[in-house]
BAVOLO-931841 format. One record per atom (N, C-alpha, C, O, CB): x, y, z; residue in one letter; residue number from 1. Coordinates in steps of 0.02 Angstrom, whole numbers, plus 50000, padded with zeros to 5 digits. Atoms other than C-alpha are relative to their C-alpha. Glycine has a CB too. Layout:
N
R       x       y       z   rest    nr
R       X       Y       Z      A   NUM
...
//
This chain:
150
R       x       y       z   rest    nr
R   50039   50046   49977      X     1
R   52852   56687   52405      X     1
R   49949   49968   49943      X     1
R   49922   50003   49900      X     1
R   49967   50030   50057      X     1
R   50035   50034   50052      X     2
R   52757   56562   52301      X     2
R   49926   50020   50004      X     2
R   49907   50055   50051      X     2
R   50010   49923   50006      X     2
R   50070   49975   49999      X     3
R   52571   56584   52257      X     3
R   49960   49952   50051      X     3
R   49915   49974   50087      X     3
R   49967   49999   49923      X     3
R   50036   50047   49956      X     4
R   52513   56426   52353      X     4
R   50006   50022   50075      X     4
R   49959   50024   50114      X     4
R   50028   49928   49990      X     4
R   49980   49980   49928      X     5
R   52604   56482   52515      X     5
R   49962   50067   50015      X     5
R   49936   50076   50070      X     5
R   50085   50009   50007      X     5
R   50043   49933   49990      X     6
R   52522   56665   52489      X     6
R   49924   49979   50016      X     6
R   49895   50002   50065      X     6
R   50001   50051   49927      X     6
R   50071   50017   49988      X     7
R   52348   56586   52476      X     7
R   49991   49966   50066      X     7
R   49941   49978   50099      X     7
R   49974   49955   49944      X     7
R   50007   50033   49930      X     8
R   52375   56480   52632      X     8
R   49997   50045   50055      X     8
R   49961   50035   50103      X     8
R   50054   49955   50014      X     8
R   49997   49956   49955      X     9
R   52421   56629   52726      X     9
R   49935   50046   50008      X     9
R   49908   50061   50062      X     9
R   50056   50035   49987      X     9
R   50073   49971   50003      X    10
R   52265   56724   52668      X    10
R   49948   49961   50029      X    10
R   49907   49987   50066      X    10
R   49979   50010   49932      X    10
R   50050   50042   49973      X    11
R   52163   56577   52710      X    11
R   50002   50004   50076      X    11
R   49951   50016   50108      X    11
R   50010   49930   49976      X    11
R   49992   50006   49932      X    12
R   52234   56565   52884      X    12
R   49981   50066   50033      X    12
R   49960   50065   50090      X    12
R   50068   49978   50015      X    12
R   50016   49931   49971      X    13
R   52206   56754   52914      X    13
R   49928   50013   49991      X    13
R   49903   50057   50026      X    13
R   50041   50058   49965      X    13
R   50071   49999   50013      X    14
R   52025   56734   52849      X    14
R   49966   49959   50059      X    14
R   49916   49981   50087      X    14
R   49983   49968   49926      X    14
R   50024   50047   49948      X    15
R   51992   56594   52974      X    15
R   50013   50036   50061      X    15
R   49962   50044   50095      X    15
R   50034   49928   50001      X    15
R   49984   49959   49947      X    16
R   52078   56696   53113      X    16
R   49938   50054   50009      X    16
R   49900   50058   50057      X    16
R   50073   50035   49985      X    16
R   50057   49946   49999      X    17
R   51959   56842   53067      X    17
R   49934   49976   50018      X    17
R   49904   50000   50066      X    17
R   49991   50033   49935      X    17
R   50063   50042   49987      X    18
R   51805   56728   53061      X    18
R   49993   49981   50068      X    18
R   49943   49998   50099      X    18
R   49999   49937   49960      X    18
R   50005   50019   49929      X    19
R   51840   56656   53228      X    19
R   49988   50056   50057      X    19
R   49949   50052   50105      X    19
R   50063   49964   50015      X    19
R   50004   49948   49955      X    20
R   51871   56823   53311      X    20
R   49921   50033   49998      X    20
R   49892   50049   50050      X    20
R   50060   50053   49980      X    20
R   50056   49966   50008      X    21
R   51708   56897   53239      X    21
R   49948   49949   50025      X    21
R   49900   49974   50055      X    21
R   49990   50025   49927      X    21
R   50054   50037   49972      X    22
R   51603   56744   53286      X    22
R   50003   50002   50078      X    22
R   49952   50002   50111      X    22
R   50003   49929   49974      X    22
R   49991   49991   49930      X    23
R   51680   56755   53464      X    23
R   49967   50067   50024      X    23
R   49931   50068   50074      X    23
R   50076   49998   50016      X    23
R   50030   49933   49981      X    24
R   51628   56938   53475      X    24
R   49924   50000   49996      X    24
R   49887   50026   50038      X    24
R   50027   50057   49953      X    24
R   50074   50000   50010      X    25
R   51457   56906   53401      X    25
R   49965   49957   50057      X    25
R   49913   49977   50083      X    25
R   49982   49970   49927      X    25
R   50020   50045   49948      X    26
R   51431   56760   53529      X    26
R   49994   50040   50074      X    26
R   49946   50033   50111      X    26
R   50055   49940   50001      X    26
R   50002   49955   49946      X    27
R   51478   56885   53669      X    27
R   49938   50049   50006      X    27
R   49904   50057   50057      X    27
R   50061   50040   49995      X    27
R   50048   49953   50000      X    28
R   51358   57010   53613      X    28
R   49931   49971   50007      X    28
R   49890   49999   50043      X    28
R   50007   50038   49942      X    28
R   50059   50045   49999      X    29
R   51215   56880   53589      X    29
R   49989   49977   50077      X    29
R   49934   49981   50104      X    29
R   50013   49934   49950      X    29
R   50000   50019   49926      X    30
R   51258   56815   53769      X    30
R   49969   50060   50044      X    30
R   49921   50052   50083      X    30
R   50079   49985   50023      X    30
R   50008   49941   49957      X    31
R   51253   56994   53845      X    31
R   49923   50025   49986      X    31
R   49885   50040   50032      X    31
R   50060   50059   49982      X    31
R   50065   49979   50011      X    32
R   51093   57044   53753      X    32
R   49939   49950   50027      X    32
R   49884   49970   50043      X    32
R   49996   50011   49926      X    32
R   50044   50055   49977      X    33
R   51009   56876   53804      X    33
R   49996   50014   50072      X    33
R   49939   50014   50097      X    33
R   50028   49927   49984      X    33
R   50000   49983   49925      X    34
R   51056   56919   53988      X    34
R   49957   50058   50015      X    34
R   49913   50055   50058      X    34
R   50071   50017   50025      X    34
R   50039   49943   49995      X    35
R   50984   57090   53972      X    35
R   49917   49987   50002      X    35
R   49877   50013   50041      X    35
R   50020   50043   49940      X    35
R   50073   50015   50012      X    36
R   50816   57013   53908      X    36
R   49975   49965   50059      X    36
R   49922   49983   50083      X    36
R   49988   49956   49936      X    36
R   50005   50037   49950      X    37
R   50821   56891   54043      X    37
R   49988   50034   50067      X    37
R   49950   50012   50109      X    37
R   50052   49963   49999      X    37
R   50000   49960   49938      X    38
R   50842   57018   54179      X    38
R   49928   50022   50022      X    38
R   49917   50035   50081      X    38
R   50045   50063   49989      X    38
R   50068   49983   49982      X    39
R   50658   57061   54175      X    39
R   49956   49936   50018      X    39
R   49897   49942   50033      X    39
R   49968   50039   49941      X    39
R   50032   50064   49977      X    40
R   50611   56878   54215      X    40
R   50027   49972   50057      X    40
R   50078   49995   50083      X    40
R   50001   49951   49952      X    40
R   49968   50030   49939      X    41
R   50638   56768   54356      X    41
R   50040   49935   49984      X    41
R   50045   49892   50028      X    41
R   49945   49984   50055      X    41
R   49961   50057   50023      X    42
R   50743   56640   54263      X    42
R   50073   50021   49980      X    42
R   50084   50074   49951      X    42
R   49964   49966   49941      X    42
R   49931   49985   50013      X    43
R   50933   56631   54247      X    43
R   50014   49977   49931      X    43
R   49972   49945   49901      X    43
R   50047   49969   50050      X    43
R   49985   50030   50066      X    44
R   51025   56594   54084      X    44
R   49994   49919   49997      X    44
R   49966   49886   49953      X    44
R   50073   50021   49980      X    44
R   49999   50076   50014      X    45
R   51054   56411   54126      X    45
R   49924   49974   50000      X    45
R   49906   49925   49968      X    45
R   50047   49959   50060      X    45
R   50066   50031   50006      X    46
R   50866   56394   54161      X    46
R   49964   50014   49929      X    46
R   49923   49976   49902      X    46
R   49954   50026   50058      X    46
R   50029   49984   50068      X    47
R   50824   56483   53996      X    47
R   50029   49946   49948      X    47
R   49993   49928   49902      X    47
R   50022   50080   49976      X    47
R   49979   50052   50039      X    48
R   50936   56351   53912      X    48
R   49960   49940   50008      X    48
R   49938   49911   49959      X    48
R   50065   49988   50011      X    48
R   50035   50052   49986      X    49
R   50848   56215   54002      X    49
R   49934   49995   49977      X    49
R   49911   49943   49955      X    49
R   50001   49993   50057      X    49
R   50072   49990   50021      X    50
R   50677   56278   53963      X    50
R   50000   49994   49917      X    50
R   49955   49964   49887      X    50
R   49970   50078   50029      X    50
R   49994   49992   50070      X    51
R   50733   56310   53779      X    51
R   50004   49916   49972      X    51
R   49968   49894   49927      X    51
R   50073   50053   49981      X    51
R   49997   50070   50023      X    52
R   50784   56119   53760      X    52
R   49930   49961   50003      X    52
R   49908   49926   49958      X    52
R   50053   49963   50044      X    52
R   50060   50035   49992      X    53
R   50623   56058   53836      X    53
R   49937   50024   49954      X    53
R   49892   49988   49933      X    53
R   49983   50005   50071      X    53
R   50046   49970   50052      X    54
R   50522   56184   53727      X    54
R   50006   49969   49934      X    54
R   49954   49949   49907      X    54
R   50011   50072   49991      X    54
R   49989   50015   50058      X    55
R   50605   56129   53569      X    55
R   49999   49916   49986      X    55
R   49987   49891   49932      X    55
R   50061   50033   49985      X    55
R   49990   50084   50002      X    56
R   50628   55927   53610      X    56
R   49954   49972   50044      X    56
R   49963   49912   50052      X    56
R   50075   49971   50023      X    56
R   50048   50028   49959      X    57
R   50486   55895   53727      X    57
R   50036   49965   50067      X    57
R   50095   49969   50080      X    57
R   49960   49949   49957      X    57
R   49986   50022   49931      X    58
R   50492   55807   53897      X    58
R   50069   49958   49988      X    58
R   50081   49924   49938      X    58
R   49933   49952   50034      X    58
R   49940   50042   49998      X    59
R   50662   55731   53940      X    59
R   50022   49979   50074      X    59
R   50008   50017   50121      X    59
R   50057   50038   49965      X    59
R   49962   50013   49931      X    60
R   50750   55650   54093      X    60
R   50052   50045   50017      X    60
R   50081   50078   49974      X    60
R   50033   49933   50003      X    60
R   49948   49960   49978      X    61
R   50869   55740   54198      X    61
R   50074   49990   49971      X    61
R   50117   50033   49964      X    61
R   50001   49994   50068      X    61
R   49936   50021   50029      X    62
R   51009   55643   54127      X    62
R   49999   50019   49932      X    62
R   50052   50040   49910      X    62
R   50013   49927   50007      X    62
R   49999   49973   50071      X    63
R   50957   55686   53947      X    63
R   50019   50074   50001      X    63
R   50063   50095   49964      X    63
R   49929   49991   49965      X    63
R   49994   49932   49999      X    64
R   50946   55870   53995      X    64
R   50069   50019   50024      X    64
R   50094   50070   50002      X    64
R   49949   50029   50042      X    64
R   49944   49986   49978      X    65
R   51109   55859   54089      X    65
R   50053   49990   49945      X    65
R   50100   50030   49944      X    65
R   50009   49964   50058      X    65
R   49962   50010   50059      X    66
R   51197   55790   53929      X    66
R   49996   50049   49954      X    66
R   50048   50075   49932      X    66
R   49984   49944   49971      X    66
R   50017   49945   50052      X    67
R   51113   55913   53811      X    67
R   50034   50070   50022      X    67
R   50054   50111   49980      X    67
R   49916   50009   49993      X    67
R   49975   49931   49971      X    68
R   51177   56064   53933      X    68
R   50072   49991   50019      X    68
R   50103   50042   50035      X    68
R   49957   50025   50068      X    68
R   49926   50013   49989      X    69
R   51354   55985   53963      X    69
R   50002   50017   50077      X    69
R   50050   50049   50099      X    69
R   50055   50049   49949      X    69
R   50003   49980   49928      X    70
R   51307   56002   54150      X    70
R   50010   49931   50040      X    70
R   49997   49876   50015      X    70
R   49926   50040   50019      X    70
R   50004   50056   49953      X    71
R   51336   55885   54296      X    71
R   49930   49987   50012      X    71
R   49889   50033   50004      X    71
R   50036   50013   50065      X    71
R   50068   50025   49984      X    72
R   51178   55782   54344      X    72
R   49979   50034   50063      X    72
R   49920   50051   50069      X    72
R   49998   49921   50009      X    72
R   50022   49966   49938      X    73
R   51177   55863   54517      X    73
R   49986   50075   49993      X    73
R   49947   50106   50029      X    73
R   50051   49991   50054      X    73
R   50006   49925   50016      X    74
R   51191   56038   54445      X    74
R   49932   50005   49963      X    74
R   49894   50053   49973      X    74
R   50066   50029   49951      X    74
R   50067   49994   50039      X    75
R   51041   55999   54325      X    75
R   49943   49983   50049      X    75
R   49886   50004   50039      X    75
R   49997   49949   49934      X    75
R   50057   50023   49946      X    76
R   50942   55924   54477      X    76
R   49983   50070   50031      X    76
R   49926   50092   50034      X    76
R   50028   49940   50065      X    76
R   50014   49933   49967      X    77
R   50963   56091   54564      X    77
R   49966   50048   49960      X    77
R   49920   50082   49983      X    77
R   50060   50032   50023      X    77
R   50037   49965   50049      X    78
R   50913   56179   54410      X    78
R   49923   49997   49990      X    78
R   49883   50043   49985      X    78
R   50027   49982   49945      X    78
R   50069   50012   50009      X    79
R   50756   56087   54390      X    79
R   49959   50008   50066      X    79
R   49899   50024   50062      X    79
R   49991   49932   49973      X    79
R   50029   49986   49944      X    80
R   50718   56100   54572      X    80
R   49970   50071   50011      X    80
R   49914   50081   50034      X    80
R   50043   49986   50046      X    80
R   50015   49935   50001      X    81
R   50720   56289   54560      X    81
R   49947   50019   49944      X    81
R   49909   50067   49951      X    81
R   50061   50035   49994      X    81
R   50052   49986   50049      X    82
R   50614   56284   54401      X    82
R   49937   49970   50017      X    82
R   49886   49996   49994      X    82
R   50019   49976   49934      X    82
R   50062   50039   49969      X    83
R   50486   56167   54483      X    83
R   49972   50039   50049      X    83
R   49911   50043   50054      X    83
R   50015   49931   50031      X    83
R   50032   49958   49945      X    84
R   50470   56281   54633      X    84
R   49963   50063   49969      X    84
R   49911   50085   49993      X    84
R   50057   50024   50055      X    84
R   50037   49944   50043      X    85
R   50428   56426   54504      X    85
R   49953   49986   49952      X    85
R   49934   50029   49912      X    85
R   50043   50036   49964      X    85
R   50053   50025   50037      X    86
R   50306   56324   54420      X    86
R   50006   50005   49926      X    86
R   49958   50014   49889      X    86
R   49943   50032   50021      X    86
R   49986   50006   50067      X    87
R   50394   56316   54257      X    87
R   50006   49936   49968      X    87
R   49999   49932   49907      X    87
R   50053   50031   49990      X    87
R   50000   50061   50027      X    88
R   50416   56135   54239      X    88
R   49973   49950   50058      X    88
R   49964   49972   50115      X    88
R   50072   49984   49971      X    88
R   50018   50051   49945      X    89
R   50361   55973   54339      X    89
R   50030   49934   49982      X    89
R   50041   49917   49923      X    89
R   49919   49991   50010      X    89
R   49967   50068   50000      X    90
R   50435   55805   54367      X    90
R   49940   49950   49991      X    90
R   49890   49953   50028      X    90
R   50045   49984   50071      X    90
R   50050   50061   50005      X    91
R   50331   55652   54308      X    91
R   50026   49932   49993      X    91
R   50063   49917   49947      X    91
R   49956   50008   49943      X    91
R   49967   50071   50001      X    92
R   50371   55474   54345      X    92
R   49967   49963   49938      X    92
R   49908   49973   49924      X    92
R   49987   49954   50075      X    92
R   50024   50052   50051      X    93
R   50348   55348   54201      X    93
R   49960   49951   50027      X    93
R   49979   49928   50081      X    93
R   50055   49965   49967      X    93
R   50047   50054   49977      X    94
R   50205   55221   54226      X    94
R   50041   49939   49991      X    94
R   50045   49898   50038      X    94
R   49931   49995   49958      X    94
R   49971   50065   50005      X    95
R   50306   55086   54156      X    95
R   50063   49985   50041      X    95
R   50076   49927   50058      X    95
R   50014   49988   49932      X    95
R   49942   50003   49953      X    96
R   50462   55114   54259      X    96
R   50009   50063   50047      X    96
R   50037   50115   50031      X    96
R   50064   49991   49959      X    96
R   50009   49942   49951      X    97
R   50435   55221   54416      X    97
R   50069   50037   50021      X    97
R   50070   50092   50050      X    97
R   49965   49971   50067      X    97
R   49934   49975   49988      X    98
R   50622   55249   54431      X    98
R   50019   50055   49950      X    98
R   50061   50097   49965      X    98
R   50050   49944   49997      X    98
R   49990   49942   50051      X    99
R   50618   55363   54270      X    99
R   49958   50050   50009      X    99
R   49897   50043   50011      X    99
R   49993   49982   49931      X    99
R   50037   49939   49996      X   100
R   50574   55536   54290      X   100
R   50009   50051   49948      X   100
R   50066   50071   49936      X   100
R   50014   50031   50059      X   100
R   50004   49950   50063      X   101
R   50532   55656   54145      X   101
R   49985   50066   50029      X   101
R   49946   50072   50075      X   101
R   49941   49980   49944      X   101
R   50009   49934   49985      X   102
R   50542   55840   54159      X   102
R   49949   50026   49946      X   102
R   49958   50018   49886      X   102
R   50070   50037   50002      X   102
R   50050   49978   50050      X   103
R   50389   55920   54080      X   103
R   49993   50078   50008      X   103
R   49986   50103   50064      X   103
R   49928   49962   50011      X   103
R   50004   49931   50008      X   104
R   50380   56103   54026      X   104
R   49921   50018   50014      X   104
R   49877   49995   49978      X   104
R   50028   50023   49925      X   104
R   50066   49974   49990      X   105
R   50222   56188   54105      X   105
R   49979   50056   49957      X   105
R   50018   50078   49915      X   105
R   49993   50020   50067      X   105
R   50026   49948   50044      X   106
R   50113   56320   54027      X   106
R   50036   50066   50017      X   106
R   50042   50107   49972      X   106
R   49921   50007   50007      X   106
R   49959   49940   49984      X   107
R   50213   56462   54121      X   107
R   50066   49992   49977      X   107
R   50092   50043   49955      X   107
R   50001   50016   50072      X   107
R   49939   50011   50032      X   108
R   50375   56391   54066      X   108
R   49996   50010   49925      X   108
R   50040   50042   49896      X   108
R   50023   49934   50015      X   108
R   50014   49990   50063      X   109
R   50308   56386   53895      X   109
R   49991   50072   49978      X   109
R   50020   50094   49928      X   109
R   49947   49965   49987      X   109
R   50008   49924   50011      X   110
R   50249   56571   53902      X   110
R   50060   50034   50004      X   110
R   50075   50073   49958      X   110
R   49956   50032   50048      X   110
R   49947   49967   49992      X   111
R   50409   56629   53973      X   111
R   50053   49991   49941      X   111
R   50086   50038   49918      X   111
R   50024   49982   50064      X   111
R   49952   50016   50048      X   112
R   50513   56543   53845      X   112
R   49983   50031   49931      X   112
R   50026   50051   49892      X   112
R   50007   49924   49995      X   112
R   50028   49971   50066      X   113
R   50403   56606   53697      X   113
R   50012   50076   50005      X   113
R   50031   50105   49954      X   113
R   49917   49984   49990      X   113
R   49993   49923   49992      X   114
R   50415   56788   53762      X   114
R   50071   50014   49984      X   114
R   50086   50052   49938      X   114
R   49983   50027   50075      X   114
R   49928   49990   50002      X   115
R   50605   56778   53786      X   115
R   50024   49989   49924      X   115
R   50056   50034   49896      X   115
R   50038   49949   50053      X   115
R   49986   50007   50066      X   116
R   50630   56707   53613      X   116
R   49968   50048   49952      X   116
R   49998   50063   49900      X   116
R   49986   49938   49983      X   116
R   50033   49947   50041      X   117
R   50506   56832   53537      X   117
R   50049   50057   50007      X   117
R   50068   50082   49954      X   117
R   49923   50020   50026      X   117
R   49966   49939   49987      X   118
R   50613   56976   53613      X   118
R   50063   49991   49976      X   118
R   50089   50043   49958      X   118
R   50000   50022   50068      X   118
R   49934   50014   50034      X   119
R   50780   56896   53549      X   119
R   49996   50002   49925      X   119
R   50041   50024   49890      X   119
R   50026   49931   50020      X   119
R   50014   49992   50073      X   120
R   50702   56882   53377      X   120
R   49986   50075   49980      X   120
R   50003   50095   49925      X   120
R   49937   49955   49980      X   120
R   50016   49933   50018      X   121
R   50641   57065   53385      X   121
R   50067   50034   49997      X   121
R   50079   50076   49953      X   121
R   49950   50034   50050      X   121
R   49928   49971   49998      X   122
R   50823   57112   53431      X   122
R   50037   49985   49934      X   122
R   50063   50029   49900      X   122
R   50042   49969   50063      X   122
R   49963   50011   50062      X   123
R   50898   57022   53287      X   123
R   49972   50030   49941      X   123
R   50006   50044   49892      X   123
R   50006   49931   49988      X   123
R   50026   49963   50064      X   124
R   50775   57101   53169      X   124
R   50016   50067   49995      X   124
R   50015   50094   49940      X   124
R   49930   49999   49994      X   124
R   49973   49926   50004      X   125
R   50833   57275   53215      X   125
R   50072   50000   49979      X   125
R   50093   50047   49944      X   125
R   49995   50038   50070      X   125
R   49937   50003   50020      X   126
R   51010   57219   53196      X   126
R   50010   49984   49916      X   126
R   50059   50004   49884      X   126
R   50030   49947   50044      X   126
R   49997   50017   50071      X   127
R   50973   57152   53018      X   127
R   49962   50048   49958      X   127
R   49957   50039   49897      X   127
R   49974   49930   49987      X   127
R   50037   49953   50044      X   128
R   50871   57299   52962      X   128
R   50034   50030   49953      X   128
R   49999   50053   49908      X   128
R   49972   50049   50033      X   128
R   49971   49967   50067      X   129
R   50996   57369   52843      X   129
R   50023   49947   49956      X   129
R   50058   49961   49908      X   129
R   50063   50051   50012      X   129
R   49971   50060   50058      X   130
R   51031   57191   52754      X   130
R   49938   50000   49952      X   130
R   49879   50005   49969      X   130
R   50016   49908   50036      X   130
R   50055   50004   50048      X   131
R   50940   57182   52591      X   131
R   49973   49934   50002      X   131
R   50007   49893   50033      X   131
R   50020   50018   49932      X   131
R   50033   50061   50000      X   132
R   50823   57033   52565      X   132
R   50046   49948   49984      X   132
R   50051   49898   50020      X   132
R   49945   50001   49956      X   132
R   49943   50043   50020      X   133
R   50966   56948   52466      X   133
R   50051   49981   50049      X   133
R   50068   49922   50059      X   133
R   50034   50031   49949      X   133
R   49942   50006   49940      X   134
R   51099   56976   52605      X   134
R   49970   49960   50056      X   134
R   50004   49917   50083      X   134
R   50026   50077   50034      X   134
R   50034   50033   49942      X   135
R   50971   56914   52738      X   135
R   49990   49924   49980      X   135
R   50001   49880   50022      X   135
R   49926   50036   50017      X   135
R   50010   50069   50030      X   136
R   50932   56756   52632      X   136
R   50065   49962   49995      X   136
R   50071   49903   50011      X   136
R   49969   50005   49931      X   136
R   49930   50036   50011      X   137
R   51114   56721   52594      X   137
R   50029   49986   50068      X   137
R   50060   49933   50079      X   137
R   50054   50046   49957      X   137
R   49972   50009   49931      X   138
R   51161   56748   52779      X   138
R   49965   49945   50035      X   138
R   49999   49906   50069      X   138
R   49994   50064   50042      X   138
R   50034   50057   49969      X   139
R   51027   56628   52840      X   139
R   50019   49932   49970      X   139
R   50014   49883   50007      X   139
R   49926   50009   49994      X   139
R   49985   50060   50034      X   140
R   51080   56491   52715      X   140
R   50072   49985   50016      X   140
R   50092   49927   50016      X   140
R   49986   50006   49923      X   140
R   49936   50014   49973      X   141
R   51256   56514   52770      X   141
R   50004   49982   50074      X   141
R   50044   49940   50094      X   141
R   50042   50055   49988      X   141
R   50005   50023   49930      X   142
R   51216   56504   52952      X   142
R   49975   49927   50008      X   142
R   49997   49891   50053      X   142
R   49954   50046   50038      X   142
R   50023   50070   50002      X   143
R   51122   56339   52914      X   143
R   50047   49958   49985      X   143
R   50052   49905   50017      X   143
R   49950   49989   49957      X   143
R   49938   50044   50022      X   144
R   51274   56271   52823      X   144
R   50044   49998   50052      X   144
R   50066   49943   50068      X   144
R   50038   50026   49937      X   144
R   49957   50004   49947      X   145
R   51382   56321   52963      X   145
R   49983   49948   50056      X   145
R   50019   49905   50081      X   145
R   50004   50065   50026      X   145
R   50036   50044   49939      X   146
R   51268   56241   53093      X   146
R   50007   49921   49985      X   146
R   50031   49880   50024      X   146
R   49911   50019   50006      X   146
R   49998   50069   50025      X   147
R   51254   56080   52994      X   147
R   50068   49971   50005      X   147
R   50079   49916   50031      X   147
R   49977   49996   49931      X   147
R   49933   50025   50001      X   148
R   51441   56069   52967      X   148
R   50024   49993   50075      X   148
R   50070   49954   50087      X   148
R   50048   50047   49958      X   148
R   49968   49999   49930      X   149
R   51472   56093   53153      X   149
R   49967   49938   50038      X   149
R   49996   49913   50085      X   149
R   49984   50075   50041      X   149
R   50033   50059   49965      X   150
R   51352   55951   53205      X   150
R   50042   49938   49995      X   150
R   50023   49885   50021      X   150
R   49931   49985   49969      X   150
//
């Protein structure tokens, strides 16, 4: 077998390995996230919605639906439950009363900050045996991967 073909095979094996590892990591993160959320009154989809509002500010249900890849009606139900739990509030725009924005309330902000803090603490324990250089390189590679995926 020629050298180019051998290199291509190794590259495909490396890609398959990375895809599998990322899938496993995503599964563990999802499971750990659910464990953390179990002591709160919010569901995983509500956490994602609160996170979008926390990081990007007020948005319409349409915007939130698009960000979360959910149907408009599903997002409306999600917002209804979060509003009932006083995590968010609907606000009509003054200029166009048909436009309704979802605003994160103090309680929603508190919950999201606590959950994110617990997730970061978990990650800190997972990275405990990484050297400073390894952690720095890992962070830079994650950023590059994220940028390339956008």
